[in-house]
C-alpha positions, 0 to 999 in steps of 0.5 A: 740946564733946561728944568725937567723932573727930577728922577724918584731915587727910590724907584731907581734902587727898585728898578736897579735890584741893588742896595747892600752895606754888604757891597759897602752901597749905601744909595742916597734917597733924600730928594733935599738933600740931593738937590742941595748937593750941586749947589755947595759947588763954589759960585764960580766952580768951572761945571763943564765937566763933572766927575762922579765916583760912586754913581749907584742908581743915580739918583746923584747923577740925575741932579749932576746932568741938571747942574753941569754940561757933560758928566762921568760916572765911575762905578764899580759895580757893572751891573751899576754902571749897565743900569746908569747907560740903561736908565741915562741912555739918553745923556749917554746918546747926546754924549753927556754922560760917561759911565766908566765900569771901574774901581775909583781908587784905579781906573784913570780919571779925565780931565774933570772940571769938578767933582761931586760923589757919595763915595764908597764910605770903605774907599772914602780916604784913598779916592779924596787924596786921589782927588786933593792934588788935582787942585779941582774943587769938589763935594764928597760925601764921608763918614760924619767921623771922618768929615770932621777930621778934615775940616779941623782946625789946629787945637780941635779935638779932631784936628790930626794928620788928617786936617793938616794934609787935607788942607794943604791942599785947598780949604775945607769946609763942613757944609751939611750933616746928613742923617742915617735916614737919608740912605737906603740901606741906612749906614751905621753912621751919620755922614757929611758933606765936605767941599774942598776948594783948591788955594794954595797953602800960607806957607812953603815946603821945600818937598811935599812928600816929605813935608807930608811924610813928617807930618804922618810920622808925628801924628803917629806919636799925637800924645808925645812931645814934638821932641820925642816924636820926631826923634822916635818917628826917623823910621816913617819921616825919613830922617838920618838924623833926627838928634840934628833937628831937635837941637836946631829947632824951638824949644817952645814948639818941641815941646807941644804935642801934634795935636796944637801945631799948626800946619805952618808950624809943620813947615817951618819946622819940616824945613829945618828937618830938610836942611839939617835932618839930611833926608 
């Protein structure tokens, strides 16, 4: 793309007359972080159509227009959406930018090739799990604690349902922590950027929905052994005969707690549960 002067984030906020913690609006204003974000995409990623959710005042949009061929921004605030159309009118006219007014949880996403977003914190989890099954490279900003849980490995303190579920769809890497001072208004917590690189899991499951429900069920009782977790959560996993699963499963595995069970072991147990537990 042609080199051009970057828009100043603080000036964008001033022109947009927006930015409210009450509205879940925390605009990234650190130029160094903004410049780095597109570089976290995989080197071979197709940048022909970039999706951004939560465009805000447009500081990241500005960088994405420099890094990709076309950008679609989804922005819930109608005033901000109107501002983005006006601020980037040249890109809109050139059909390089489309601004969609709507909620990232509800609008139909276009056929994008990558997604790069500073997500609204209040709905970041739900949006992430709309994006992960699309099998597209993602670079997303989350609260740091959430990001650490997404990227955690088995036996890490942060490892949990989120780690297994995100890892089912992609390789997940926490690529940068971002301090509160990088935002305006400042959030109350630190943030982190996560890169999700789509790939097939290193295991097979008989039914994806059942596998994810089974993992969720077991982690609701993460302090109990898997033996008790499987028995106590049949109403979540949908098993009709959890005792049959416990009786058929490896005793050593059933003595573990969910936080020490690897994704592959969850898959193995879910396959057994699918076979003998009559889900």
